[in-house]
N, C-alpha and C positions, 0 to 999 in steps of 0.2 A: 795429580794436583787439580785437574779440571773436575774430576768426579767428586773430590772432596769439597770443592767450592759449590758445586751443584747441590750436593747433599746438605751443606750448611744453609744454602738459600732456601731449600725445601723445609728444613727444620724451622728457620726463622719465619717463613711465611705461614707455617702451621701454628706457630706460637701466637702471632699477631692476628690471625684470622679468628673472628668471634663467631662466625656462622658457617656451618658446613655448606658447601656449594651444591651438593647433589640432593640432599633430603631435608625436609622440614617436618617436625613432628608436632602434632597438636592432640588434644584430647578428642576422642571420637564423639560425634554427635549422637550416635545411637546408644552408646553405653555411657552411663554416668560414673562408672567405677574409674578411679584414678589409675588403676593398673593397666587398663587397655589404652594403647596409644596408636593413632593412625599415622602412617607415613605417606607423604606425597612428594612427587617429583617437582622440583622447582622449574618453572618455565617462564618465558617472557610474556606469555599470553595472560592478559588481564581482562578478558571478556567475562569470565565467570564472576558472579556477584557473591561475595562472602557475607553471610548474615552478621548483624551486630552482635548477636548472642555468641557466635563462634569467636568473634574478636575479643569479647569480654572474657570468655573462658581461656583464650590463648594468652591474654595478659596475666592470668593467674597460674599458668602452666609452668612446668619445669623447663620446657623448651624455651620459653621466653626468658626465664632466669638464666639459662645457659647461654643464650644468645646475647642478651644485653646486660645481664647482671642487675645491680641495684641502681644504675644510673639511667638518665633519660635516654630515649631511643635515638636522639640526634647527636649524642656525644661522640660515638665512634665514627660518625659520618665525616667524610672529607671529599669535597667536590674537586675533580680534576679540572684544571683550567690552564690556559696558556699564559706563560709569563710569570713574573714574581707576584704581581698584585691580582687579587681576585676581582672579577667583574662587579660593578656596582649593583646591577640587578641580576636576579636569578633567572633561569629559563622560564618560558611560559608554561610548559608542561613537560613531563617526562614520558607520558604515555600518548602515543599517536596511533590511531587505527586499532586500538585494543592491544597493542604490543609496546613493550618498553623500547623507546627509540634512542636512548642515550647510554653512554658507557657507564656513567655513575648517576643513577637515578636518586632522587631525594629520599630521605628516611621513610616517608610514608609510602611512596610509590614502589620502593624496592621490596618491601615486605607486604605480601598480599593480604595478610591477616590483620594488619593495622588498618581498621576502618574508622574513618572520621564520622562520628555521630554524637548528638548531644547526650545520649544515654551512656556512652562509653567514657565515663568520668575519669577512669584511671589513665587512659591515653591522653585526654585533654590536660590533665595535671602535669604531664611531661612538658607541655608548652606554655605553662603559666609561671611567671617569675615568683619564686617563694618570698622575695623581699618586698616587691611592690604590688604583686597581684595582677600585673599587666600581662598582656600577651607578648611573648618573645618574638622579635622580628626575624624575617627570613635570612638576614645576613648572619645571624647567630645560629639558627637552626638548620639552614641549608635547604629549606622547603622550596619547591617550585611555586610560582605565583598562583597557579590553580589550587594547589593544596593549601597554601597560606590563606586564600580567600575562604575556602571551605572550613578551615580551622577557626578563623575569626567568627564566621557565622555560627558554627557549632558551639563555640564558647559563649557567645552572646545568647543563643537559645537556651543553653544550660543555665546561665544566670537568670534568664527570664522565667524558666520553669522551676527554679529553686533547687536544682540539682547541684550547682556549685554555689558556694557562699563567697561573697566579696567582703572581706574583713578589712576595715580601715582602722588603724590604731588610733586610740583616743589620746589626744594631747591636751594637757591642761596648761593654760597660759596664765601668767601673772601680768595682768594689764596695768598694774600700778607702776611698773617700770617704764611703760610707754607713755602713759597719761597720768602723772601723779597729781596734778592740780584738779583734774575733772572728777576723780574718784574720791577725793577727800572732802 
């Protein structure tokens, strides 16, 4: 009975796990062919700087599609917290001393290939509301405060450079309903 329960728990955990814990694959930097894939060990070390071009290629890769699917990167994230109610503020940072220091890092800190930069438009679009065009808050996305500040700066820079467009819907008002005497 115990082995059957253990086996069922392993099957369920593999079903709901979106990302393999031991390997991450991205397109290789040296080769532009889509058939060649580089595999890397996942570590807690975040001292290595990943170039923006690698992050942009990762967002277009099959590994990203397999990990996150068609939904934003913050959807499968759930922060562990004590008690029934989540804390009002998120943590200051997930990375201290070049290593991940928390058990459940935020969506940007947990994946080393997600680099916040104003040229990484596809990643920035994950954190912009499709209805209002505003930046999503940390209580919805689960970002740490450091990454939320970086995200806001990158989105504003992308707007300033014209890489992102800010579309405001045009509304036509009939002012005769509000001031009928003045317009006649």
